[in-house]
ZAKE-424554 format. One line per field, with one value per residue (C-alpha): residue number from 1; residue in three letters; x, y, z. Coordinates in nm, 3 decimals, m for minus. Layout:
<pts>
num = c(NUM ...)
residuo = c(ALA ...)
u = c(X ...)
v = c(Y ...)
w = c(Z ...)
</pts>
This chain:
<pts>
num = c(1 2 3 4 5 6 7 8 9 10 11 12 13 14 15 16 17 18 19 20 21 22 23 24 25 26 27 28 29 30 31 32 33 34 35 36 37 38 39 40 41 42 43 44 45 46 47 48 49 50 51 52 53 54 55 56 57 58 59 60 61 62 63 64 65 66 67 68 69 70 71 72 73 74 75 76 77 78 79 80 81 82 83 84 85 86 87 88 89 90 91 92 93 94 95 96 97 98 99 100 101 102 103 104 105 106 107 108 109 110 111 112 113 114 115 116 117 118 119 120 121 122 123 124 125 126 127 128 129 130 131 132 133 134 135 136 137 138 139 140 141 142 143 144 145 146 147 148 149 150 151 152 153 154 155 156 157 158 159 160 161 162 163 164 165 166 167 168 169 170 171 172 173 174 175 176 177 178 179 180 181 182 183 184 185 186 187 188 189 190 191 192 193 194 195 196 197 198 199 200 201 202 203 204 205 206 207 208 209 210 211 212 213 214 215 216 217 218 219 220 221 222 223 224 225 226 227 228 229 230 231 232 233 234 235 236 237 238 239 240 241 242 243 244 245 246 247 248 249 250 251 252 253 254 255 256 257 258 259 260 261 262 263 264 265 266 267 268 269 270 271 272 273 274 275 276 277 278 279 280 281 282 283 284 285 286 287 288 289 290 291 292 293 294 295 296 297 298 299 300 301 302 303 304 305 306 307)
residuo = c(MET THR THR HIS VAL HIS THR PRO LYS THR GLY LEU LYS GLN TRP LEU THR THR ASP LYS PRO GLN SER ARG PHE GLN ALA LYS CYS GLY ARG SER TRP VAL ALA TRP ILE LYS ILE THR GLU ASN ARG LEU ALA MET ILE GLY LEU SER ILE VAL VAL GLY LEU ILE LEU VAL THR ILE PHE ALA PRO LEU LEU ALA PRO TYR ASN PRO LEU ALA ALA ASP LEU THR ASN ARG ILE SER PRO PRO SER ALA ALA HIS TRP PHE GLY THR ASP GLN LEU GLY ARG ASP ILE LEU SER ARG LEU ILE TYR GLY ALA GLN TYR THR LEU LEU ILE VAL GLY LEU VAL ALA ILE THR ALA ALA PRO ILE GLY LEU LEU ILE GLY THR ALA ALA GLY PHE PHE GLY GLY TRP VAL ASP ALA THR LEU MET ARG ILE THR ASP ILE PHE LEU ALA PHE PRO LYS LEU ILE LEU ALA LEU ALA PHE VAL SER ALA LEU GLY PRO GLY ILE GLU ASN ALA ILE LEU ALA ILE ALA ILE THR ALA TRP PRO PRO TYR ALA ARG ILE ALA ARG ALA GLU THR ILE MET VAL ARG ASN SER ASP TYR ILE GLN ALA ALA ARG LEU GLN GLY VAL SER ASN THR GLY LEU ILE ILE GLY HIS ILE VAL PRO MET CYS ILE SER SER LEU VAL VAL ARG VAL THR LEU ASP MET ALA GLY MET ILE LEU ILE ALA ALA GLY LEU GLY PHE LEU GLY LEU GLY ALA GLN PRO PRO MET PRO GLU TRP GLY ALA MET VAL SER GLU GLY ARG GLN PHE LEU LEU ALA GLN TRP TRP VAL SER THR VAL PRO GLY LEU ALA ILE PHE VAL VAL SER LEU GLY PHE ASN LEU LEU GLY ASP GLY LEU ARG ASP VAL LEU ASP PRO ARG GLY GLY ASP)
u = c(0.000 0.146 0.126 0.118 0.307 0.137 0.374 0.217 0.220 0.447 0.234 0.323 0.377 0.619 0.800 0.838 0.946 1.193 1.541 1.694 1.590 1.665 1.727 1.805 1.450 1.307 1.538 1.425 1.061 1.119 1.278 0.993 0.739 0.910 0.922 0.551 0.462 0.659 0.482 0.138 0.221 0.280 m0.065 0.058 0.246 m0.069 m0.266 m0.003 m0.009 m0.389 m0.372 m0.109 m0.300 m0.616 m0.438 m0.328 m0.678 m0.835 m0.585 m0.662 m1.041 m1.079 m1.316 m1.545 m1.530 m1.565 m1.934 m1.871 m1.632 m1.353 m1.312 m1.679 m1.780 m2.132 m2.153 m2.506 m2.374 m2.070 m1.927 m2.198 m2.148 m2.117 m2.444 m2.583 m2.525 m2.173 m2.021 m1.732 m1.909 m1.811 m1.542 m1.555 m1.642 m1.904 m1.677 m1.730 m1.448 m1.474 m1.428 m1.133 m0.987 m1.013 m0.850 m0.592 m0.469 m0.337 m0.109 0.010 0.099 0.254 0.481 0.606 0.641 0.846 1.062 1.130 1.231 1.460 1.615 1.679 1.884 2.086 2.168 2.240 2.491 2.666 2.687 2.814 3.074 3.197 3.216 3.375 3.649 3.723 3.999 3.935 3.621 3.468 3.576 3.439 3.104 3.046 3.129 2.870 2.627 2.705 2.625 2.278 2.226 2.319 1.991 1.641 1.466 1.170 1.391 1.607 1.300 1.158 1.480 1.483 1.113 1.157 1.438 1.260 0.913 0.588 0.432 0.396 0.679 0.924 0.802 0.876 1.221 1.297 1.192 1.400 1.706 1.674 1.584 1.889 2.160 2.031 2.022 2.381 2.485 2.314 2.456 2.807 2.788 2.661 2.930 3.213 3.091 3.099 3.365 3.639 3.421 3.542 3.280 3.381 3.747 3.652 3.457 3.752 3.985 3.748 3.805 3.485 3.527 3.468 3.141 3.035 3.122 2.920 2.612 2.612 2.728 2.721 2.404 2.181 2.318 2.202 1.852 1.677 1.805 1.721 1.364 1.309 1.444 1.244 0.922 0.987 1.070 0.743 0.564 0.821 0.790 0.413 0.446 0.701 0.479 0.180 0.387 0.484 0.122 0.013 0.252 0.136 0.463 0.343 0.036 m0.145 m0.521 m0.760 m0.568 m0.706 m0.376 m0.420 m0.177 m0.333 m0.678 m0.567 m0.435 m0.754 m0.968 m0.758 m0.959 m1.274 m1.111 m1.300 m1.651 m1.631 m1.372 m1.426 m1.275 m0.920 m0.960 m1.063 m0.758 m0.539 m0.667 m0.601 m0.238 m0.211 m0.363 m0.151 0.167 0.085 0.027 0.370 0.535 0.367 0.454 0.813 0.850 0.722 0.957 1.249 1.179 1.172 1.434 1.675 1.656 1.964 1.761 1.541 1.831)
v = c(0.000 0.329 0.611 0.968 1.225 1.562 1.856 2.190 2.443 2.735 3.045 3.396 3.502 3.215 3.300 3.659 3.581 3.300 3.347 3.168 3.361 3.190 3.506 3.873 3.956 3.740 3.906 4.254 4.153 4.011 4.333 4.536 4.311 4.350 4.728 4.736 4.533 4.777 5.075 4.918 4.877 5.253 5.413 5.767 5.657 5.490 5.809 6.001 5.743 5.764 6.143 6.121 5.848 6.055 6.354 6.142 6.000 6.347 6.466 6.180 6.194 6.572 6.604 6.342 6.471 6.846 6.947 7.272 7.426 7.570 7.872 7.951 8.275 8.341 8.700 8.646 8.394 8.576 8.492 8.237 8.046 7.665 7.501 7.188 7.340 7.458 7.251 7.492 7.806 8.032 8.295 8.663 8.575 8.314 8.019 7.697 7.660 7.279 7.249 7.488 7.294 6.964 7.103 7.285 6.945 6.889 7.191 7.093 6.741 6.873 7.110 6.861 6.585 6.787 6.936 6.591 6.433 6.725 6.837 6.491 6.354 6.678 6.663 6.290 6.326 6.626 6.461 6.126 6.292 6.509 6.218 5.976 6.193 6.410 6.671 6.983 6.832 6.784 7.128 7.307 7.128 7.160 7.531 7.583 7.379 7.591 7.909 7.779 7.655 7.997 8.146 8.049 7.849 8.084 8.393 8.224 8.102 8.456 8.591 8.338 8.386 8.763 8.725 8.467 8.618 8.497 8.171 7.813 7.690 7.944 7.869 7.498 7.581 7.817 7.564 7.292 7.517 7.580 7.220 7.017 7.114 6.896 6.595 6.660 6.667 6.336 6.168 6.291 6.153 5.816 5.801 5.873 5.585 5.327 5.447 5.237 4.931 4.589 4.550 4.885 4.779 4.443 4.618 4.850 4.552 4.406 4.714 4.904 5.272 5.556 5.638 5.276 5.264 5.578 5.489 5.113 5.072 5.395 5.566 5.265 5.281 5.642 5.595 5.495 5.795 6.022 5.889 5.961 6.316 6.391 6.273 6.485 6.786 6.760 6.962 7.240 7.240 7.272 7.563 7.742 7.692 7.821 8.118 8.206 8.173 8.389 8.662 8.641 8.492 8.133 8.014 8.308 8.379 8.222 7.898 7.736 7.706 7.677 7.954 8.193 8.100 8.192 8.524 8.603 8.549 8.731 9.051 8.858 8.661 8.819 8.812 8.530 8.301 8.004 8.171 8.157 7.902 7.607 7.615 7.690 7.374 7.177 7.295 7.198 6.850 6.757 6.888 6.688 6.378 6.399 6.459 6.157 5.937 6.063 5.982 5.630 5.578 5.704 5.444 5.170 5.271 5.479 5.368 5.576 5.891 5.829 5.801)
w = c(0.000 m0.105 0.145 0.023 0.222 0.196 0.219 0.307 0.029 0.079 0.128 0.025 0.385 0.446 0.122 0.239 0.595 0.528 0.673 0.373 0.060 m0.267 m0.468 m0.432 m0.539 m0.260 m0.007 m0.116 m0.099 0.249 0.373 0.225 0.397 0.734 0.687 0.601 0.912 1.129 0.972 1.025 1.394 1.420 1.447 1.388 1.077 0.944 1.007 0.809 0.532 0.517 0.479 0.203 0.018 0.056 m0.097 m0.392 m0.445 m0.425 m0.683 m0.920 m0.887 m0.853 m1.154 m0.999 m0.641 m0.699 m0.701 m0.892 m1.140 m0.920 m1.151 m1.207 m1.032 m0.901 m0.781 m0.654 m0.403 m0.264 0.082 0.159 0.485 0.488 0.387 0.225 m0.118 m0.039 0.242 0.303 0.182 m0.107 m0.152 m0.247 m0.609 m0.521 m0.609 m0.416 m0.164 m0.145 m0.522 m0.516 m0.224 m0.413 m0.727 m0.516 m0.395 m0.748 m0.725 m0.377 m0.488 m0.810 m0.619 m0.359 m0.618 m0.867 m0.592 m0.447 m0.779 m0.866 m0.537 m0.391 m0.686 m0.703 m0.333 m0.355 m0.640 m0.484 m0.143 m0.267 m0.490 m0.202 0.041 m0.207 m0.353 m0.049 m0.071 m0.274 m0.431 m0.087 0.032 m0.276 m0.286 0.088 0.092 m0.182 0.027 0.333 0.140 0.059 0.416 0.555 0.429 0.549 0.279 0.249 0.218 m0.045 m0.234 m0.227 m0.372 m0.657 m0.738 m0.734 m0.986 m1.203 m1.182 m1.024 m1.135 m1.021 m1.246 m1.106 m0.754 m0.801 m0.941 m0.653 m0.388 m0.558 m0.563 m0.189 m0.091 m0.202 0.056 0.347 0.114 0.011 0.378 0.451 0.139 0.223 0.576 0.453 0.183 0.426 0.643 0.361 0.115 0.281 0.344 0.238 m0.035 m0.185 m0.187 m0.341 m0.617 m0.678 m0.713 m0.971 m1.185 m1.113 m1.200 m0.954 m1.129 m1.107 m0.737 m0.662 m0.869 m0.821 m0.462 m0.261 m0.387 m0.297 0.059 0.090 m0.047 0.277 0.474 0.183 0.156 0.524 0.497 0.181 0.345 0.652 0.431 0.239 0.507 0.479 0.100 0.127 0.369 0.148 m0.157 0.039 0.159 m0.198 m0.305 m0.011 m0.120 m0.481 m0.607 m0.658 m0.842 m1.001 m0.992 m1.064 m0.992 m0.675 m0.487 m0.110 m0.011 m0.259 m0.125 0.228 0.098 m0.093 0.216 0.475 0.440 0.539 0.821 1.114 0.970 0.711 0.872 0.641 0.333 0.475 0.754 0.537 0.301 0.603 0.773 0.453 0.457 0.825 0.782 0.477 0.642 0.954 0.743 0.579 0.917 1.077 0.779 0.783 1.152 1.089 0.794 1.003 1.270 1.005 0.747 0.957 1.324 1.408 1.331 1.631 1.877)
</pts>
């Protein structure tokens, strides 16, 4: 009589949590799974993630979510308080504030997204080059970095926008120019720690060029710290963008940018509080969400940052 031995099927969870991965891909998936579990255990980080995901979804589905055209004026319905027809009221031109808030999320996400994908790589390349080569290269690049760090970001952004001219494109460029120095500092510190490691020396002996060492071996080691810092800096980017919009140097009317909306309603703040308060609360909530998510990512990806 033949007996059949039933072996349990390997589930996805077991494949992810095994301590003997069979490939590099499996090892990366396992690390990502462990990081996700740690984030889900952090309630504040999950709140931040929910806010950020909500911002992304609002941005994507803005045409479906907005009850009115955000640019359509209705002078017969000016400065209306919150009601069933207009949940957050209307502004000085009778435009629905909720609709403008929903479409304004697109500009907020556009600004922080473009700044992140431009400033972070610039800072990463400058920092790794300075830390890897040292000497006069390090001294020159870090002195340039120090010059940018010597000025407050908002003041420096104001100077660049004043020179370039008002507009959302120039605002994004100005914020990106002022945002890269902290990333360069972090990348330099990480590079100095690993540039004399055994695996770097082994790669050098195999004939890997300096460019190959930086891009293929050192840059990946800096990514986790950089992701944490970028996420934490998102709130500051949002506030700078809102500040530029408030001063009339960012997005121009009639674009529904949150900072510009706060500025437009400041003259009605005492009597019609909702015109400025609602977009101000949106800026606060989204900034808080990025901060909470950044704190959670720091605990997972860069534990030393919490010491």
